[in-house]
Chimera marker file (.cmm) of the C-alpha trace (Angstrom):
<marker_set name="trace">
<marker id="1" x="0.144" y="-0.024" z="-0.047" r="1" g="1" b="0" radius="0.5"/>
<marker id="2" x="1.227" y="3.442" z="-0.679" r="1" g="1" b="0" radius="0.5"/>
<marker id="3" x="-0.439" y="4.782" z="2.400" r="1" g="1" b="0" radius="0.5"/>
<marker id="4" x="1.127" y="5.075" z="5.976" r="1" g="1" b="0" radius="0.5"/>
<marker id="5" x="-0.892" y="3.299" z="9.085" r="1" g="1" b="0" radius="0.5"/>
<marker id="6" x="-2.097" y="6.789" z="10.044" r="1" g="1" b="0" radius="0.5"/>
<marker id="7" x="-3.704" y="7.467" z="6.632" r="1" g="1" b="0" radius="0.5"/>
<marker id="8" x="-5.582" y="4.434" z="6.649" r="1" g="1" b="0" radius="0.5"/>
<marker id="9" x="-9.128" y="5.332" z="8.308" r="1" g="1" b="0" radius="0.5"/>
<marker id="10" x="-10.788" y="2.233" z="7.425" r="1" g="1" b="0" radius="0.5"/>
<marker id="11" x="-10.960" y="-1.458" z="6.999" r="1" g="1" b="0" radius="0.5"/>
<marker id="12" x="-10.918" y="-2.697" z="3.451" r="1" g="1" b="0" radius="0.5"/>
<marker id="13" x="-13.883" y="-4.210" z="2.507" r="1" g="1" b="0" radius="0.5"/>
<marker id="14" x="-12.268" y="-7.375" z="1.979" r="1" g="1" b="0" radius="0.5"/>
<marker id="15" x="-8.928" y="-8.890" z="3.359" r="1" g="1" b="0" radius="0.5"/>
<marker id="16" x="-7.251" y="-7.130" z="6.103" r="1" g="1" b="0" radius="0.5"/>
<marker id="17" x="-4.362" y="-4.672" z="6.487" r="1" g="1" b="0" radius="0.5"/>
<marker id="18" x="-1.076" y="-5.848" z="7.858" r="1" g="1" b="0" radius="0.5"/>
<marker id="19" x="1.631" y="-3.399" z="9.482" r="1" g="1" b="0" radius="0.5"/>
<marker id="20" x="4.640" y="-3.500" z="11.984" r="1" g="1" b="0" radius="0.5"/>
<marker id="21" x="6.548" y="-5.931" z="9.596" r="1" g="1" b="0" radius="0.5"/>
<marker id="22" x="10.256" y="-6.046" z="9.515" r="1" g="1" b="0" radius="0.5"/>
<marker id="23" x="12.213" y="-6.873" z="6.401" r="1" g="1" b="0" radius="0.5"/>
<marker id="24" x="15.342" y="-8.622" z="7.064" r="1" g="1" b="0" radius="0.5"/>
<marker id="25" x="17.613" y="-9.121" z="3.681" r="1" g="1" b="0" radius="0.5"/>
<marker id="26" x="16.327" y="-6.332" z="1.628" r="1" g="1" b="0" radius="0.5"/>
<marker id="27" x="14.358" y="-3.147" z="1.958" r="1" g="1" b="0" radius="0.5"/>
<marker id="28" x="10.826" y="-1.832" z="0.667" r="1" g="1" b="0" radius="0.5"/>
<marker id="29" x="11.479" y="1.132" z="-1.920" r="1" g="1" b="0" radius="0.5"/>
<marker id="30" x="8.289" y="3.140" z="-1.662" r="1" g="1" b="0" radius="0.5"/>
<marker id="31" x="9.301" y="5.418" z="-4.751" r="1" g="1" b="0" radius="0.5"/>
<marker id="32" x="9.445" y="2.318" z="-6.896" r="1" g="1" b="0" radius="0.5"/>
<marker id="33" x="6.815" y="0.422" z="-5.151" r="1" g="1" b="0" radius="0.5"/>
<marker id="34" x="9.132" y="-3.044" z="-4.998" r="1" g="1" b="0" radius="0.5"/>
<marker id="35" x="12.053" y="-4.813" z="-3.063" r="1" g="1" b="0" radius="0.5"/>
<marker id="36" x="15.447" y="-3.531" z="-3.258" r="1" g="1" b="0" radius="0.5"/>
<marker id="37" x="18.672" y="-4.189" z="-1.744" r="1" g="1" b="0" radius="0.5"/>
<marker id="38" x="19.741" y="-3.306" z="1.705" r="1" g="1" b="0" radius="0.5"/>
<marker id="39" x="21.671" y="-0.162" z="2.394" r="1" g="1" b="0" radius="0.5"/>
<marker id="40" x="24.938" y="-1.010" z="4.137" r="1" g="1" b="0" radius="0.5"/>
<marker id="41" x="25.065" y="-1.776" z="7.386" r="1" g="1" b="0" radius="0.5"/>
<marker id="42" x="21.103" y="-1.866" z="7.628" r="1" g="1" b="0" radius="0.5"/>
<marker id="43" x="20.011" y="-5.407" z="8.871" r="1" g="1" b="0" radius="0.5"/>
<marker id="44" x="16.534" y="-4.633" z="9.387" r="1" g="1" b="0" radius="0.5"/>
<marker id="45" x="13.892" y="-2.285" z="7.661" r="1" g="1" b="0" radius="0.5"/>
<marker id="46" x="10.261" y="-1.607" z="8.032" r="1" g="1" b="0" radius="0.5"/>
<marker id="47" x="8.052" y="-3.025" z="5.649" r="1" g="1" b="0" radius="0.5"/>
<marker id="48" x="4.960" y="-0.563" z="4.221" r="1" g="1" b="0" radius="0.5"/>
<marker id="49" x="1.510" y="-1.707" z="5.177" r="1" g="1" b="0" radius="0.5"/>
<marker id="50" x="0.287" y="-4.938" z="3.124" r="1" g="1" b="0" radius="0.5"/>
<marker id="51" x="-3.016" y="-5.476" z="1.858" r="1" g="1" b="0" radius="0.5"/>
<marker id="52" x="-3.614" y="-9.231" z="2.710" r="1" g="1" b="0" radius="0.5"/>
<marker id="53" x="-6.542" y="-10.371" z="0.376" r="1" g="1" b="0" radius="0.5"/>
<marker id="54" x="-6.734" y="-14.248" z="0.294" r="1" g="1" b="0" radius="0.5"/>
<marker id="55" x="-7.948" y="-16.097" z="-2.844" r="1" g="1" b="0" radius="0.5"/>
<marker id="56" x="-8.695" y="-19.594" z="-2.847" r="1" g="1" b="0" radius="0.5"/>
<marker id="57" x="-7.183" y="-21.419" z="-5.362" r="1" g="1" b="0" radius="0.5"/>
<marker id="58" x="-5.367" y="-18.600" z="-7.148" r="1" g="1" b="0" radius="0.5"/>
<marker id="59" x="-3.214" y="-19.256" z="-10.382" r="1" g="1" b="0" radius="0.5"/>
<marker id="60" x="0.212" y="-17.414" z="-10.369" r="1" g="1" b="0" radius="0.5"/>
<marker id="61" x="-0.085" y="-14.778" z="-13.279" r="1" g="1" b="0" radius="0.5"/>
<marker id="62" x="3.216" y="-13.529" z="-13.748" r="1" g="1" b="0" radius="0.5"/>
<marker id="63" x="6.538" y="-13.856" z="-11.905" r="1" g="1" b="0" radius="0.5"/>
<marker id="64" x="7.107" y="-9.787" z="-11.121" r="1" g="1" b="0" radius="0.5"/>
<marker id="65" x="7.180" y="-10.953" z="-7.290" r="1" g="1" b="0" radius="0.5"/>
<marker id="66" x="8.634" y="-12.505" z="-4.570" r="1" g="1" b="0" radius="0.5"/>
<marker id="67" x="6.879" y="-15.242" z="-2.510" r="1" g="1" b="0" radius="0.5"/>
<marker id="68" x="8.115" y="-14.050" z="0.779" r="1" g="1" b="0" radius="0.5"/>
<marker id="69" x="7.875" y="-15.965" z="3.734" r="1" g="1" b="0" radius="0.5"/>
<marker id="70" x="6.609" y="-14.360" z="7.010" r="1" g="1" b="0" radius="0.5"/>
<marker id="71" x="8.050" y="-15.651" z="10.550" r="1" g="1" b="0" radius="0.5"/>
<marker id="72" x="7.203" y="-15.086" z="14.364" r="1" g="1" b="0" radius="0.5"/>
<marker id="73" x="10.442" y="-14.280" z="15.043" r="1" g="1" b="0" radius="0.5"/>
<marker id="74" x="14.165" y="-14.069" z="13.870" r="1" g="1" b="0" radius="0.5"/>
<marker id="75" x="14.681" y="-17.580" z="15.080" r="1" g="1" b="0" radius="0.5"/>
<marker id="76" x="13.706" y="-20.123" z="11.988" r="1" g="1" b="0" radius="0.5"/>
<marker id="77" x="14.893" y="-22.912" z="13.342" r="1" g="1" b="0" radius="0.5"/>
<marker id="78" x="12.832" y="-25.919" z="14.308" r="1" g="1" b="0" radius="0.5"/>
<marker id="79" x="10.832" y="-27.949" z="11.809" r="1" g="1" b="0" radius="0.5"/>
<marker id="80" x="7.339" y="-29.326" z="11.613" r="1" g="1" b="0" radius="0.5"/>
<marker id="81" x="7.271" y="-32.980" z="10.660" r="1" g="1" b="0" radius="0.5"/>
<marker id="82" x="3.762" y="-32.585" z="8.819" r="1" g="1" b="0" radius="0.5"/>
<marker id="83" x="4.773" y="-29.602" z="6.473" r="1" g="1" b="0" radius="0.5"/>
<marker id="84" x="8.324" y="-29.357" z="6.806" r="1" g="1" b="0" radius="0.5"/>
<marker id="85" x="7.855" y="-25.198" z="7.600" r="1" g="1" b="0" radius="0.5"/>
<marker id="86" x="9.683" y="-23.741" z="10.351" r="1" g="1" b="0" radius="0.5"/>
<marker id="87" x="7.593" y="-23.615" z="13.653" r="1" g="1" b="0" radius="0.5"/>
<marker id="88" x="8.046" y="-20.028" z="13.646" r="1" g="1" b="0" radius="0.5"/>
<marker id="89" x="6.744" y="-19.843" z="9.847" r="1" g="1" b="0" radius="0.5"/>
<marker id="90" x="3.258" y="-18.095" z="9.218" r="1" g="1" b="0" radius="0.5"/>
<marker id="91" x="2.596" y="-17.571" z="5.968" r="1" g="1" b="0" radius="0.5"/>
<marker id="92" x="4.031" y="-16.375" z="2.543" r="1" g="1" b="0" radius="0.5"/>
<marker id="93" x="3.107" y="-13.082" z="0.778" r="1" g="1" b="0" radius="0.5"/>
<marker id="94" x="3.586" y="-12.023" z="-2.958" r="1" g="1" b="0" radius="0.5"/>
<marker id="95" x="5.855" y="-8.541" z="-2.803" r="1" g="1" b="0" radius="0.5"/>
<marker id="96" x="6.631" y="-6.791" z="-6.176" r="1" g="1" b="0" radius="0.5"/>
<marker id="97" x="10.158" y="-7.305" z="-7.376" r="1" g="1" b="0" radius="0.5"/>
<marker id="98" x="12.211" y="-6.600" z="-10.575" r="1" g="1" b="0" radius="0.5"/>
<marker id="99" x="14.663" y="-9.488" z="-9.562" r="1" g="1" b="0" radius="0.5"/>
<marker id="100" x="13.717" y="-13.211" z="-9.979" r="1" g="1" b="0" radius="0.5"/>
<marker id="101" x="12.758" y="-15.315" z="-6.781" r="1" g="1" b="0" radius="0.5"/>
<marker id="102" x="16.199" y="-16.869" z="-6.526" r="1" g="1" b="0" radius="0.5"/>
<marker id="103" x="18.058" y="-13.394" z="-5.957" r="1" g="1" b="0" radius="0.5"/>
<marker id="104" x="15.858" y="-13.081" z="-2.947" r="1" g="1" b="0" radius="0.5"/>
<marker id="105" x="16.030" y="-16.523" z="-1.468" r="1" g="1" b="0" radius="0.5"/>
<marker id="106" x="19.556" y="-16.185" z="-1.608" r="1" g="1" b="0" radius="0.5"/>
<marker id="107" x="19.750" y="-13.143" z="0.435" r="1" g="1" b="0" radius="0.5"/>
<marker id="108" x="17.549" y="-14.922" z="2.710" r="1" g="1" b="0" radius="0.5"/>
<marker id="109" x="14.702" y="-12.446" z="2.624" r="1" g="1" b="0" radius="0.5"/>
<marker id="110" x="11.922" y="-12.757" z="5.063" r="1" g="1" b="0" radius="0.5"/>
<marker id="111" x="9.411" y="-10.538" z="6.462" r="1" g="1" b="0" radius="0.5"/>
<marker id="112" x="9.714" y="-10.787" z="10.499" r="1" g="1" b="0" radius="0.5"/>
<marker id="113" x="6.907" y="-9.794" z="12.955" r="1" g="1" b="0" radius="0.5"/>
<marker id="114" x="8.775" y="-9.156" z="16.479" r="1" g="1" b="0" radius="0.5"/>
<marker id="115" x="12.680" y="-8.507" z="16.544" r="1" g="1" b="0" radius="0.5"/>
<marker id="116" x="13.130" y="-9.054" z="20.093" r="1" g="1" b="0" radius="0.5"/>
<marker id="117" x="10.759" y="-11.794" z="21.570" r="1" g="1" b="0" radius="0.5"/>
<link id1="1" id2="2" r="1" g="1" b="0" radius="0.2"/>
<link id1="2" id2="3" r="1" g="1" b="0" radius="0.2"/>
<link id1="3" id2="4" r="1" g="1" b="0" radius="0.2"/>
<link id1="4" id2="5" r="1" g="1" b="0" radius="0.2"/>
<link id1="5" id2="6" r="1" g="1" b="0" radius="0.2"/>
<link id1="6" id2="7" r="1" g="1" b="0" radius="0.2"/>
<link id1="7" id2="8" r="1" g="1" b="0" radius="0.2"/>
<link id1="8" id2="9" r="1" g="1" b="0" radius="0.2"/>
<link id1="9" id2="10" r="1" g="1" b="0" radius="0.2"/>
<link id1="10" id2="11" r="1" g="1" b="0" radius="0.2"/>
<link id1="11" id2="12" r="1" g="1" b="0" radius="0.2"/>
<link id1="12" id2="13" r="1" g="1" b="0" radius="0.2"/>
<link id1="13" id2="14" r="1" g="1" b="0" radius="0.2"/>
<link id1="14" id2="15" r="1" g="1" b="0" radius="0.2"/>
<link id1="15" id2="16" r="1" g="1" b="0" radius="0.2"/>
<link id1="16" id2="17" r="1" g="1" b="0" radius="0.2"/>
<link id1="17" id2="18" r="1" g="1" b="0" radius="0.2"/>
<link id1="18" id2="19" r="1" g="1" b="0" radius="0.2"/>
<link id1="19" id2="20" r="1" g="1" b="0" radius="0.2"/>
<link id1="20" id2="21" r="1" g="1" b="0" radius="0.2"/>
<link id1="21" id2="22" r="1" g="1" b="0" radius="0.2"/>
<link id1="22" id2="23" r="1" g="1" b="0" radius="0.2"/>
<link id1="23" id2="24" r="1" g="1" b="0" radius="0.2"/>
<link id1="24" id2="25" r="1" g="1" b="0" radius="0.2"/>
<link id1="25" id2="26" r="1" g="1" b="0" radius="0.2"/>
<link id1="26" id2="27" r="1" g="1" b="0" radius="0.2"/>
<link id1="27" id2="28" r="1" g="1" b="0" radius="0.2"/>
<link id1="28" id2="29" r="1" g="1" b="0" radius="0.2"/>
<link id1="29" id2="30" r="1" g="1" b="0" radius="0.2"/>
<link id1="30" id2="31" r="1" g="1" b="0" radius="0.2"/>
<link id1="31" id2="32" r="1" g="1" b="0" radius="0.2"/>
<link id1="32" id2="33" r="1" g="1" b="0" radius="0.2"/>
<link id1="33" id2="34" r="1" g="1" b="0" radius="0.2"/>
<link id1="34" id2="35" r="1" g="1" b="0" radius="0.2"/>
<link id1="35" id2="36" r="1" g="1" b="0" radius="0.2"/>
<link id1="36" id2="37" r="1" g="1" b="0" radius="0.2"/>
<link id1="37" id2="38" r="1" g="1" b="0" radius="0.2"/>
<link id1="38" id2="39" r="1" g="1" b="0" radius="0.2"/>
<link id1="39" id2="40" r="1" g="1" b="0" radius="0.2"/>
<link id1="40" id2="41" r="1" g="1" b="0" radius="0.2"/>
<link id1="41" id2="42" r="1" g="1" b="0" radius="0.2"/>
<link id1="42" id2="43" r="1" g="1" b="0" radius="0.2"/>
<link id1="43" id2="44" r="1" g="1" b="0" radius="0.2"/>
<link id1="44" id2="45" r="1" g="1" b="0" radius="0.2"/>
<link id1="45" id2="46" r="1" g="1" b="0" radius="0.2"/>
<link id1="46" id2="47" r="1" g="1" b="0" radius="0.2"/>
<link id1="47" id2="48" r="1" g="1" b="0" radius="0.2"/>
<link id1="48" id2="49" r="1" g="1" b="0" radius="0.2"/>
<link id1="49" id2="50" r="1" g="1" b="0" radius="0.2"/>
<link id1="50" id2="51" r="1" g="1" b="0" radius="0.2"/>
<link id1="51" id2="52" r="1" g="1" b="0" radius="0.2"/>
<link id1="52" id2="53" r="1" g="1" b="0" radius="0.2"/>
<link id1="53" id2="54" r="1" g="1" b="0" radius="0.2"/>
<link id1="54" id2="55" r="1" g="1" b="0" radius="0.2"/>
<link id1="55" id2="56" r="1" g="1" b="0" radius="0.2"/>
<link id1="56" id2="57" r="1" g="1" b="0" radius="0.2"/>
<link id1="57" id2="58" r="1" g="1" b="0" radius="0.2"/>
<link id1="58" id2="59" r="1" g="1" b="0" radius="0.2"/>
<link id1="59" id2="60" r="1" g="1" b="0" radius="0.2"/>
<link id1="60" id2="61" r="1" g="1" b="0" radius="0.2"/>
<link id1="61" id2="62" r="1" g="1" b="0" radius="0.2"/>
<link id1="62" id2="63" r="1" g="1" b="0" radius="0.2"/>
<link id1="63" id2="64" r="1" g="1" b="0" radius="0.2"/>
<link id1="64" id2="65" r="1" g="1" b="0" radius="0.2"/>
<link id1="65" id2="66" r="1" g="1" b="0" radius="0.2"/>
<link id1="66" id2="67" r="1" g="1" b="0" radius="0.2"/>
<link id1="67" id2="68" r="1" g="1" b="0" radius="0.2"/>
<link id1="68" id2="69" r="1" g="1" b="0" radius="0.2"/>
<link id1="69" id2="70" r="1" g="1" b="0" radius="0.2"/>
<link id1="70" id2="71" r="1" g="1" b="0" radius="0.2"/>
<link id1="71" id2="72" r="1" g="1" b="0" radius="0.2"/>
<link id1="72" id2="73" r="1" g="1" b="0" radius="0.2"/>
<link id1="73" id2="74" r="1" g="1" b="0" radius="0.2"/>
<link id1="74" id2="75" r="1" g="1" b="0" radius="0.2"/>
<link id1="75" id2="76" r="1" g="1" b="0" radius="0.2"/>
<link id1="76" id2="77" r="1" g="1" b="0" radius="0.2"/>
<link id1="77" id2="78" r="1" g="1" b="0" radius="0.2"/>
<link id1="78" id2="79" r="1" g="1" b="0" radius="0.2"/>
<link id1="79" id2="80" r="1" g="1" b="0" radius="0.2"/>
<link id1="80" id2="81" r="1" g="1" b="0" radius="0.2"/>
<link id1="81" id2="82" r="1" g="1" b="0" radius="0.2"/>
<link id1="82" id2="83" r="1" g="1" b="0" radius="0.2"/>
<link id1="83" id2="84" r="1" g="1" b="0" radius="0.2"/>
<link id1="84" id2="85" r="1" g="1" b="0" radius="0.2"/>
<link id1="85" id2="86" r="1" g="1" b="0" radius="0.2"/>
<link id1="86" id2="87" r="1" g="1" b="0" radius="0.2"/>
<link id1="87" id2="88" r="1" g="1" b="0" radius="0.2"/>
<link id1="88" id2="89" r="1" g="1" b="0" radius="0.2"/>
<link id1="89" id2="90" r="1" g="1" b="0" radius="0.2"/>
<link id1="90" id2="91" r="1" g="1" b="0" radius="0.2"/>
<link id1="91" id2="92" r="1" g="1" b="0" radius="0.2"/>
<link id1="92" id2="93" r="1" g="1" b="0" radius="0.2"/>
<link id1="93" id2="94" r="1" g="1" b="0" radius="0.2"/>
<link id1="94" id2="95" r="1" g="1" b="0" radius="0.2"/>
<link id1="95" id2="96" r="1" g="1" b="0" radius="0.2"/>
<link id1="96" id2="97" r="1" g="1" b="0" radius="0.2"/>
<link id1="97" id2="98" r="1" g="1" b="0" radius="0.2"/>
<link id1="98" id2="99" r="1" g="1" b="0" radius="0.2"/>
<link id1="99" id2="100" r="1" g="1" b="0" radius="0.2"/>
<link id1="100" id2="101" r="1" g="1" b="0" radius="0.2"/>
<link id1="101" id2="102" r="1" g="1" b="0" radius="0.2"/>
<link id1="102" id2="103" r="1" g="1" b="0" radius="0.2"/>
<link id1="103" id2="104" r="1" g="1" b="0" radius="0.2"/>
<link id1="104" id2="105" r="1" g="1" b="0" radius="0.2"/>
<link id1="105" id2="106" r="1" g="1" b="0" radius="0.2"/>
<link id1="106" id2="107" r="1" g="1" b="0" radius="0.2"/>
<link id1="107" id2="108" r="1" g="1" b="0" radius="0.2"/>
<link id1="108" id2="109" r="1" g="1" b="0" radius="0.2"/>
<link id1="109" id2="110" r="1" g="1" b="0" radius="0.2"/>
<link id1="110" id2="111" r="1" g="1" b="0" radius="0.2"/>
<link id1="111" id2="112" r="1" g="1" b="0" radius="0.2"/>
<link id1="112" id2="113" r="1" g="1" b="0" radius="0.2"/>
<link id1="113" id2="114" r="1" g="1" b="0" radius="0.2"/>
<link id1="114" id2="115" r="1" g="1" b="0" radius="0.2"/>
<link id1="115" id2="116" r="1" g="1" b="0" radius="0.2"/>
<link id1="116" id2="117" r="1" g="1" b="0" radius="0.2"/>
</marker_set>
């Protein structure tokens, strides 16, 4: 979303807004409206407001995004035997990007709910 949290006065008709997440391994570029490389010595950056709009059986249209995992904390250790995901894993969201997915995967880019737990 291009608006900040303070500018959003109503909830959406469908879905929900998510704010307060932090990006690890990349930053959000508000002018280009996409992921960008981290600046030097910048470990975590604040993510823009995300409009979460779940869709059942969604078909991927194009690859101009990074399927970014969201974790509860910085610790990504521990796996569930049923899914193989980390026990801190929440969900994955599509974030616009001009780089291929493997670019961000190699950098370990993820969204984090809480930096200190």
